C-alpha positions in Angstrom: 105.2 68.3 100.2 106.8 70.6 97.5 110.4 69.8 97.1 112.2 73.2 97.3 113.5 72.9 93.3 109.6 73.2 92.5 109.5 75.8 94.6 112.2 77.5 92.5 110.9 76.5 89.8 107.3 77.9 90.1 109.0 81.0 91.7 110.7 81.3 88.4 107.8 80.4 86.3 106.0 83.6 87.9 108.9 85.8 87.2 108.0 88.5 84.6 110.6 90.2 82.9 110.8 92.8 80.5 112.8 95.3 78.7 113.7 98.7 79.4 112.6 99.2 75.9 108.9 97.6 76.8 109.0 99.4 79.9 109.8 102.5 78.6 106.5 101.5 76.2 104.3 100.9 79.5 105.4 104.4 81.1 104.7 106.4 77.8 100.9 104.9 77.3 100.3 105.8 80.7 101.8 109.5 80.2 100.1 110.0 76.8 96.6 108.8 78.4 96.9 110.4 81.5 98.0 113.6 79.4 95.4 113.4 77.1 92.4 113.0 79.2 93.7 116.7 80.9 93.7 118.2 77.6 90.2 117.0 76.5 88.8 118.0 79.8 90.4 121.6 80.0 89.1 122.2 76.6 85.6 121.4 77.6 85.9 123.1 81.2 86.9 126.3 79.9 83.7 127.1 77.8 82.3 127.8 81.3 79.0 127.5 81.6 77.7 123.6 81.1 74.6 126.0 79.0 78.0 126.7 76.6 79.6 123.5 76.3 79.5 122.8 72.9 78.6 119.1 71.5 81.5 118.7 70.3 83.5 119.3 73.3 81.3 117.2 75.3 81.7 114.2 73.0 85.7 115.0 73.3 85.7 114.7 76.7 83.7 112.0 77.0 85.9 109.6 74.4 88.9 110.4 76.3 87.5 109.2 79.8 85.6 106.4 78.0 88.4 104.9 75.5 92.0 106.4 76.5 91.9 106.8 80.8 91.8 103.2 81.5 95.4 102.8 79.2 96.8 105.4 81.9 96.9 101.9 84.3 99.4 100.2 82.2 102.0 103.5 83.7 101.3 101.7 87.0 103.8 98.5 85.1 106.5 100.3 85.7 105.3 100.7 89.3 105.4 97.0 89.7 109.2 96.2 89.1 110.4 99.1 90.8 108.8 97.8 93.9 109.5 94.1 93.1 112.7 93.8 95.2 110.7 94.2 98.2 108.7 91.3 97.4 106.3 90.0 94.3 103.5 89.4 96.5 103.4 92.8 98.0 104.7 94.5 94.2 101.7 92.8 92.6 99.2 94.4 95.4 100.5 97.8 95.5 100.7 98.5 91.6 97.6 96.6 91.4 95.3 98.7 93.3 96.6 101.5 92.2 96.2 100.4 88.1 92.5 99.7 89.5 91.9 102.9 91.0 92.7 104.3 87.2 90.1 101.9 86.0 87.4 102.7 88.5 87.6 106.2 87.3 87.7 104.7 83.4 84.4 103.7 84.8 83.1 107.0 86.5 84.1 108.7 83.7 81.6 107.2 81.4 78.5 108.3 83.4 80.1 111.8 82.5 78.4 112.1 79.2 75.1 111.3 79.8 75.2 113.4 83.5 76.2 116.9 81.7 74.0 116.2 78.5 71.0 116.7 81.2 71.9 119.1 82.9 72.6 121.1 79.8 69.2 119.7 78.9 68.0 121.6 82.1 69.6 124.5 82.1 68.9 125.3 78.3 64.8 124.8 78.8 63.3 125.2 82.8 60.6 122.8 81.3 62.9 120.0 81.4 62.6 119.9 85.1 61.6 116.6 84.8 64.7 115.6 84.2 66.2 116.4 87.4 64.9 112.8 88.6 67.4 110.9 86.3 69.8 112.8 87.9 69.3 110.7 91.2 70.6 107.4 90.2 73.6 108.6 88.4 74.7 110.7 91.6 74.0 107.6 93.9 76.5 106.1 91.7 79.3 108.7 91.0 79.5 109.2 94.7 79.8 105.4 95.6 82.3 104.9 92.9 84.7 108.3 94.1 84.0 106.3 97.7 85.3 103.8 96.1 88.2 105.2 93.9 89.6 107.2 96.6 89.6 103.9 99.0 91.7 102.8 96.4 94.4 105.2 96.2 94.7 105.5 99.4 95.5 102.1 100.3 97.6 101.6 97.5 99.7 104.6 97.9 100.0 103.7 102.1 101.2 100.1 100.5 103.4 102.2 98.2 105.2 104.5 100.6 105.3 101.5 103.3 107.3 99.1 100.9 109.9 101.8 100.4 110.3 102.9 103.8 110.9 99.2 104.9 111.9 97.3 102.0 114.5 97.8 99.3 113.1 98.7 96.2 114.4 100.6 92.8 113.4 103.9 94.7 115.4 106.0 97.1 113.8 106.4 100.0 112.2 110.2 99.8 109.7 109.1 97.0 107.8 107.5 99.7 106.6 110.8 100.7 105.5 111.3 97.1 103.1 108.4 96.8 100.4 108.7 94.2 97.9 110.1 96.8 100.4 112.9 98.1 101.7 113.9 94.9 98.2 115.3 93.3 97.7 116.8 96.7 98.8 120.2 95.2 96.9 119.5 92.0 93.6 120.0 93.8 95.0 122.7 95.7 96.0 124.5 92.8 91.6 123.8 91.7 90.9 125.5 94.8 93.4 128.6 94.6 92.0 131.9 93.5 95.1 134.4 92.2 95.8 131.7 89.4 95.5 131.8 85.5 92.2 130.4 84.7 93.5 127.8 82.6 95.6 126.3 85.4 92.6 126.3 87.8 90.8 124.4 85.2 93.5 122.1 84.3 93.2 121.3 87.5 90.0 120.1 88.4 88.4 116.7 88.5 90.5 115.0 86.2 93.7 117.5 86.2 95.0 114.9 89.1 96.6 112.7 85.8 99.3 115.2 86.5 100.1 114.2 89.6 100.3 110.6 88.3 102.3 112.0 85.1 104.9 113.0 87.7 105.1 109.3 89.0 105.5 107.9 85.4 108.0 109.7 84.5 109.8 109.7 88.3 109.5 105.5 88.3 110.9 105.4 84.6 113.9 107.6 85.4 114.9 105.4 88.5 114.3 102.3 86.6 116.4 103.1 84.0 119.7 104.7 86.7 118.6 101.5 88.2 119.9 99.2 85.1 122.6 101.3 83.7 124.2 100.8 87.3 124.0 97.1 86.8 125.2 97.6 83.3 128.5 99.5 84.9 128.9 96.9 87.7 128.5 93.8 85.1 131.6 95.6 83.7 133.6 96.3 86.3 133.7 92.0 87.1 134.0 91.4 83.7 137.6 93.5 83.4 138.7 92.2 86.7 138.0 88.5 86.0 
């Protein structure tokens, strides 16, 4: 049997502590990665039909998705700390699902370049119809990956909302209705709207859901900083009264 003292020691060994400066760094990394990918893809899709996509814009979007997008997963490190008062295990599971969702998106974006390069070749040169055979495995892979990504996002978002509603966390209770799945929903609705500026529709298309995640990163940091400042005030009051 493990003594209670050893259990407390093991628990403390896995108790990660970061300063607000470090948490702010993770937030900015996630925010920068998300905004960078949105900007790069907005530039690409602004050229309209894929036949007119310049190679540099296609390369830029591919680079952003493959090499920058994964860093957005670090934006969920502050989410872990905001949820940790509800229990370390569930905080790890929830933030882990959400971070894994972003990481899977980076993997899927890796097939972006060959997929659209083949589509471009088919549209420019009708004799390249044989290339359509190469699209089948890529489409199958992307469709399966999309379903897995959605499942992971929904699982992480459900855990996130349930924890906030039934457990103590840094978040206010109303943040349960701003989980990553729901907060990205308006972005998808903008992408299908007709009476909006084309740039807004383009930025909301596809990878634009990262605009919603950016909002989540900012709100999480705000509530963590607010909680940290309140704890400092309580500590000052305690010292003064003594």
